[in-house]
N, C-alpha and C positions, 0 to 999 in steps of 0.2 A: 533671808537666811534660815528662818524657821522651817521653810519648806524642805531644805536640805538636811536640817538637824535630825529630823525623825525619818527621813526617807530611806536611809540605809537599813533600818530595821523594819519599818512598816511596809516598804515597797520591795522587799527582797524577792518575792515571786515575780514581780514585774521586771526586775533587773535581769533575771535569767531569760526573760522573753526579749528584752531590749538588746542584750548582748548574748545570743545563744552560743556563740563560739567560746564563751567563758563560763557557761552554765555550771560546769563542774569545778570551777575555781572561784570560791567565795572571795578570796583576797583580790583577785583581778576584777571581780564585779564591783567591789567596794572602791577600788582604785579608779575604775571607769566612772563611777558615780561621783567621786571626789573631783575628777577632771571636769565634769560638767559644772560643778560648783566653782572650780578654779577659773574656768573660761568665763562664766557669768560675772564673777567678782572682778576679773581683769578688765572686762568690758565696762563694767559700772564705774570703776575707779581709774580707767585709762592707763592700765599697766601694759607696757610693751611686752611682746613675746620674749624678748631677751631677758626681761626682769621677772618673768613668771617662773614659778616652781615647776619642775618637770620630774617628779618622782617616778621611779621604776618599780618600787615596792612600798607597801604600807608603812613599813618601819622607817622609811625616809621621812614620813610625815609625823610620826609619833615622838612626843617628848616625854621622857620618863622622869616624873617628879614624885617626891614623897608626899603622901597624904597626911596632913596634920592630925586628922581623926584616927588614922591607923597608928601613928606614932604614939598617941595618947591612949591607945587600946580602947577607943570608943567604938570602933568597928573592927570586924575580923574579915580578912580577905582570904579567899582560896581555902576554906575549910569545910 
């Protein structure tokens, strides 16, 4: 899993080479990268195709939660 955790940032130039048809769409590149992870995890844990996630955009994968540190003003976001 660690291979995929840093890959989206450290391998960004390689993603453009791997999927040149999406080179100008960073969101699509990230989604393609996530799909590789999804396929590997499904194979590892014997998840059927019917039970796999099939997102069409990154926002389908993101969960918006509040950060306790932000709530306590221990960190400042977007300033």
